[in-house]
C-alpha positions as CSV (number, residue, x, y, z in Angstrom):
1,X,-20.4,-3.2,-11.7
2,X,-19.2,-0.1,-13.5
3,X,-21.8,2.7,-14.1
4,X,-21.5,5.9,-16.1
5,X,-21.7,9.2,-14.4
6,X,-19.6,11.3,-16.8
7,X,-17.4,10.9,-19.9
8,X,-15.4,8.1,-18.2
9,X,-17.1,5.2,-16.6
10,X,-16.8,5.1,-12.8
11,X,-17.4,2.1,-10.5
12,X,-19.8,2.8,-7.6
13,X,-18.3,3.5,-4.2
14,X,-18.6,6.0,-1.3
15,X,-15.9,8.0,0.4
16,X,-16.7,7.3,4.1
17,X,-15.2,9.1,7.1
18,X,-13.0,5.9,7.7
19,X,-11.7,6.1,4.1
20,X,-10.9,9.8,4.6
21,X,-9.0,9.0,7.8
22,X,-7.2,6.1,6.2
23,X,-6.1,8.1,3.2
24,X,-4.8,10.9,5.4
25,X,-2.8,8.5,7.6
26,X,-1.4,6.7,4.6
27,X,-0.4,9.9,2.9
28,X,1.4,11.1,6.0
29,X,3.4,7.9,6.2
30,X,4.2,7.9,2.5
31,X,5.4,11.5,3.1
32,X,7.8,10.3,5.8
33,X,9.1,7.5,3.6
34,X,9.6,9.7,0.6
35,X,11.3,12.4,2.5
36,X,14.0,10.0,3.7
37,X,15.9,7.0,2.6
38,X,13.2,4.5,3.4
39,X,11.8,4.7,-0.1
40,X,15.2,3.3,-1.3
41,X,15.6,0.0,0.6
42,X,18.8,-1.9,0.6
43,X,19.3,-4.6,-2.1
44,X,19.0,-7.2,0.6
45,X,15.7,-5.8,2.0
46,X,14.3,-5.4,-1.5
47,X,15.1,-9.1,-2.2
48,X,13.5,-10.2,1.1
49,X,10.4,-8.1,0.4
50,X,10.1,-9.6,-3.1
51,X,10.3,-13.1,-1.7
52,X,7.6,-12.3,0.9
53,X,5.4,-10.8,-1.8
54,X,5.6,-13.8,-4.1
55,X,5.3,-16.3,-1.2
56,X,2.1,-14.5,0.2
57,X,0.4,-13.9,-3.1
58,X,0.8,-17.4,-4.3
59,X,0.2,-18.9,-0.9
60,X,-3.3,-17.4,-0.9
61,X,-3.9,-19.5,-4.1
62,X,-2.6,-22.7,-2.4
63,X,1.0,-22.7,-3.4
64,X,3.0,-24.8,-0.9
65,X,6.6,-23.5,-1.4
66,X,8.3,-21.8,1.5
67,X,10.1,-18.5,1.5
68,X,13.4,-20.4,1.6
69,X,12.5,-22.4,-1.5
70,X,11.4,-19.2,-3.3
71,X,14.7,-17.6,-2.3
72,X,16.6,-20.6,-3.7
73,X,14.7,-20.3,-7.0
74,X,15.6,-16.6,-7.1
75,X,19.2,-17.7,-7.0
76,X,18.6,-20.3,-9.8
77,X,19.0,-23.2,-7.4
78,X,17.1,-26.5,-7.8
79,X,14.1,-26.9,-5.5
80,X,12.2,-30.1,-4.8
81,X,8.4,-29.5,-4.8
82,X,5.2,-29.9,-6.7
83,X,5.9,-29.1,-10.4
84,X,3.0,-26.7,-10.6
85,X,4.0,-24.8,-7.5
86,X,7.6,-24.4,-8.8
87,X,6.4,-23.2,-12.1
88,X,4.0,-20.7,-10.4
89,X,7.0,-19.2,-8.5
90,X,9.3,-19.1,-11.5
91,X,6.6,-17.3,-13.5
92,X,6.0,-14.8,-10.7
93,X,9.7,-14.1,-10.3
94,X,10.0,-13.2,-14.0
95,X,6.9,-11.0,-13.9
96,X,7.9,-9.2,-10.7
97,X,11.4,-8.6,-12.1
98,X,10.0,-6.6,-15.0
99,X,7.1,-5.0,-13.0
100,X,8.3,-1.5,-13.8
101,X,8.0,-2.2,-17.6
102,X,4.2,-2.7,-17.4
103,X,1.9,0.4,-17.7
104,X,-0.9,0.3,-15.1
105,X,-3.5,1.9,-17.4
106,X,-2.6,-0.4,-20.4
107,X,-4.9,-3.4,-21.0
108,X,-2.2,-4.8,-23.3
109,X,0.4,-4.7,-20.4
110,X,-2.3,-6.3,-18.2
111,X,-2.8,-9.2,-20.6
112,X,1.0,-9.6,-21.0
113,X,1.4,-9.9,-17.2
114,X,-1.3,-12.5,-17.0
115,X,0.4,-14.5,-19.8
116,X,3.7,-14.4,-17.9
117,X,2.1,-15.4,-14.5
118,X,0.1,-18.2,-15.9
119,X,2.5,-19.5,-18.6
120,X,2.3,-23.3,-18.8
121,X,-0.4,-23.4,-16.1
122,X,-3.5,-22.8,-18.1
123,X,-4.1,-23.0,-21.9
124,X,-5.6,-19.5,-22.2
125,X,-2.9,-17.5,-20.4
126,X,-3.0,-13.9,-21.4
127,X,-6.6,-14.2,-22.8
128,X,-10.0,-13.4,-21.3
129,X,-12.2,-16.3,-20.5
130,X,-14.8,-17.5,-23.0
131,X,-17.0,-19.4,-20.6
132,X,-19.2,-18.5,-17.6
133,X,-17.6,-18.9,-14.2
134,X,-18.8,-18.9,-10.6
135,X,-16.9,-19.0,-7.3
136,X,-18.1,-21.9,-5.1
137,X,-17.4,-22.4,-1.4
138,X,-18.7,-25.6,0.0
139,X,-22.0,-26.2,-1.6
140,X,-22.8,-22.5,-2.1
141,X,-22.1,-20.3,-5.1
142,X,-20.5,-17.2,-3.5
143,X,-20.2,-15.2,-6.7
144,X,-21.5,-15.5,-10.2
145,X,-19.3,-13.5,-12.5
146,X,-20.7,-11.6,-15.5
147,X,-21.2,-13.5,-18.8
148,X,-18.0,-14.1,-20.7
149,X,-19.2,-12.0,-23.7
150,X,-19.3,-9.0,-21.4
151,X,-15.8,-9.3,-20.1
152,X,-13.9,-7.4,-22.9
153,X,-16.3,-4.4,-22.6
154,X,-16.2,-4.4,-18.8
155,X,-12.4,-4.5,-18.7
156,X,-12.1,-1.8,-21.3
157,X,-14.3,0.4,-19.1
158,X,-12.2,-0.5,-16.1
159,X,-9.0,0.6,-17.8
160,X,-10.7,3.8,-18.9
161,X,-11.5,4.5,-15.2
162,X,-7.8,4.2,-14.4
163,X,-7.2,7.1,-16.7
164,X,-9.3,9.5,-14.5
165,X,-7.2,12.3,-13.2
166,X,-9.6,13.3,-10.4
167,X,-9.2,10.0,-8.6
168,X,-6.6,9.3,-6.0
169,X,-4.3,6.4,-6.8
170,X,-4.9,4.9,-3.4
171,X,-8.6,4.7,-4.2
172,X,-8.3,3.7,-7.8
173,X,-6.0,0.8,-6.9
174,X,-8.5,-0.6,-4.4
175,X,-11.5,-0.1,-6.8
176,X,-9.6,-1.8,-9.6
177,X,-8.7,-4.7,-7.4
178,X,-12.3,-5.2,-6.4
179,X,-13.8,-4.7,-9.8
180,X,-11.3,-7.2,-11.3
181,X,-12.3,-9.8,-8.8
182,X,-16.0,-9.1,-9.5
183,X,-15.6,-9.4,-13.3
184,X,-13.3,-12.4,-12.9
185,X,-11.9,-11.9,-16.5
186,X,-9.7,-15.0,-16.6
187,X,-10.3,-18.7,-16.2
188,X,-7.6,-18.7,-13.5
189,X,-5.2,-16.3,-11.9
190,X,-7.6,-13.5,-11.1
191,X,-6.6,-13.1,-7.4
192,X,-2.9,-12.9,-8.1
193,X,-3.5,-10.4,-10.9
194,X,-5.7,-8.2,-8.7
195,X,-2.9,-8.0,-6.1
196,X,-0.2,-7.5,-8.7
197,X,-2.1,-4.8,-10.6
198,X,-3.0,-2.9,-7.4
199,X,0.8,-2.9,-6.6
200,X,1.5,-1.5,-10.1
201,X,-1.1,1.2,-9.8
202,X,0.3,2.3,-6.5
203,X,3.9,2.2,-7.8
204,X,3.0,4.6,-10.5
205,X,2.4,7.3,-7.8
206,X,4.5,5.9,-5.0
207,X,7.6,3.9,-6.0
208,X,8.0,2.4,-2.5
209,X,5.1,0.1,-3.2
210,X,7.4,-2.0,-5.5
211,X,9.1,-3.2,-2.3
212,X,6.1,-3.2,0.1
213,X,4.8,-6.7,0.5
214,X,1.2,-5.9,1.6
215,X,0.2,-9.3,0.2
216,X,1.7,-10.8,3.3
217,X,-0.9,-9.0,5.5
218,X,-3.7,-10.1,3.1
219,X,-2.5,-13.8,3.4
220,X,-2.7,-13.4,7.2
221,X,-6.3,-12.1,7.0
222,X,-7.7,-14.1,4.2
223,X,-11.1,-14.5,5.8
224,X,-11.4,-10.7,6.1
225,X,-10.2,-10.3,2.5
226,X,-12.9,-12.6,1.1
227,X,-15.5,-11.2,3.5
228,X,-14.7,-7.6,2.2
229,X,-15.2,-8.9,-1.3
230,X,-18.4,-10.6,-0.4
231,X,-19.9,-7.6,1.4
232,X,-19.0,-5.4,-1.5
233,X,-20.7,-7.8,-3.9
234,X,-23.9,-7.7,-1.8
235,X,-23.9,-4.0,-1.4
236,X,-23.2,-3.3,-5.1
237,X,-20.3,-1.0,-4.1
238,X,-16.6,-1.5,-3.5
239,X,-16.7,0.7,-0.4
240,X,-16.2,-2.2,2.1
241,X,-13.3,-3.6,0.1
242,X,-11.6,-0.1,-0.2
243,X,-11.8,0.2,3.6
244,X,-10.2,-3.2,4.0
245,X,-7.4,-2.7,1.5
246,X,-6.5,0.8,2.8
247,X,-6.3,-0.8,6.3
248,X,-3.9,-3.4,4.9
249,X,-1.8,-0.7,3.1
250,X,-1.6,1.3,6.3
251,X,-0.4,-1.8,8.3
252,X,2.2,-2.5,5.6
253,X,3.6,1.0,5.8
254,X,3.7,0.7,9.6
255,X,5.8,-2.5,9.1
256,X,8.1,-0.7,6.8
257,X,8.6,2.2,9.1
258,X,9.2,-0.3,11.9
259,X,12.1,-1.8,10.0
260,X,14.1,1.4,10.9
261,X,15.4,-0.3,14.0
262,X,17.6,-2.5,11.8
263,X,19.6,0.6,10.8
264,X,23.1,1.2,12.2
265,X,23.3,3.7,15.0
266,X,24.6,6.6,12.9
267,X,21.8,6.0,10.3
268,X,19.2,6.1,13.0
269,X,20.6,9.3,14.4
270,X,20.7,10.9,10.9
271,X,17.1,9.9,10.3
272,X,16.0,11.2,13.7
273,X,17.8,14.5,13.1
274,X,16.1,14.8,9.8
275,X,12.7,14.9,11.5
276,X,13.7,18.3,13.0
277,X,12.9,17.8,16.7
278,X,15.2,20.2,18.4
279,X,14.7,19.2,22.1
280,X,13.7,15.6,23.0
281,X,14.1,12.8,25.5
282,X,15.2,9.2,25.1
283,X,11.5,8.3,25.1
284,X,10.9,10.6,22.1
285,X,13.8,8.8,20.3
286,X,12.3,5.4,21.1
287,X,8.8,6.5,20.0
288,X,10.3,6.8,16.5
289,X,12.3,3.5,16.7
290,X,9.7,1.5,18.5
291,X,11.5,-1.8,18.6
292,X,14.7,-0.4,20.0
293,X,15.8,-1.3,23.5
294,X,16.4,1.5,26.0
295,X,20.1,0.4,26.3
296,X,20.5,0.7,22.5
297,X,18.7,4.0,22.4
298,X,21.1,5.3,25.1
299,X,24.1,4.2,23.2
300,X,22.8,5.9,20.0
301,X,22.3,9.2,21.8
302,X,25.7,8.9,23.5
303,X,27.3,8.5,20.1
304,X,25.4,11.5,18.9
305,X,27.0,13.5,21.7
306,X,30.5,12.1,20.9
307,X,30.0,13.1,17.2
308,X,29.0,16.6,18.2
309,X,25.5,16.2,16.8
310,X,23.8,16.5,20.2
311,X,24.2,17.9,23.7
312,X,22.5,16.8,26.8
313,X,21.5,18.1,30.2
314,X,20.1,16.2,33.3
315,X,20.8,12.6,34.2
316,X,19.4,9.1,33.8
317,X,15.9,9.0,32.5
318,X,15.5,12.8,33.1
319,X,18.2,13.6,30.4
320,X,17.1,16.1,27.8
321,X,18.9,16.2,24.4
322,X,19.3,19.2,22.2
323,X,20.1,19.1,18.5
324,X,23.4,20.7,17.3
325,X,23.4,19.2,13.8
326,X,20.6,20.4,11.6
């Protein structure tokens, strides 16, 4: 629940040592990505990541379509599947295609996005719920959302919080995601909106998040996702959820950095040279491109010598390389 501690309402949470460590690590990785071409993925990689994002986010909600079927729908091909699942994907494709047109701190944009995601799926798409709602698992009520009459005021406060300039986007995005799930402002579509809007908040500061499918990692750890939400509910603070989501973001950045091995040899060499390490071994090179085989690494480095970018001394695994191209 949002509480007031100054002119702008602020939801309750604590900055723990783990959160500080996570923010530092994430910031360092974003710095590496922004400093090089990794923030501008190829069209093919962007398409693949978009497919993964939609597949994972809707899969969490029970959608049964595969990545191949979603790819076919992206190409305007006909797909055989449950009508509701196909409509969910088509809606998501349209919304994600115009993601950059939404403003993260705009409640109007927020409602427009929900209307697009839930078009034809629920009668009140794009509108806040007018009835009470609870989340039931088995025979237990896991979460009883605030009364419907409070939703407009709570959401207004939450969007005011997004306007705070003294809060890191990394933290705000997690807090917003949690508070949205707590308020549960819609009759349906709250989960996918929480993940979508966290992406949008992050994109506003770090464009790479448009192509970073961290929803895939959430879908692989759904129990942890719901547990973090539940623990935060019980503690009255979003701290546990912030720690969980920052961990997911960190893993997603690792996955993106790990995709460097698909680059061509000269692109890998140029990237490694840009890191500024003047003297290094093959092992140092492979520490950057972790999924590269030793044979491929040796071929890359040999090509660097041929191109006049590197020189070497020693032999076999004792070889030391020196940078000639800076």
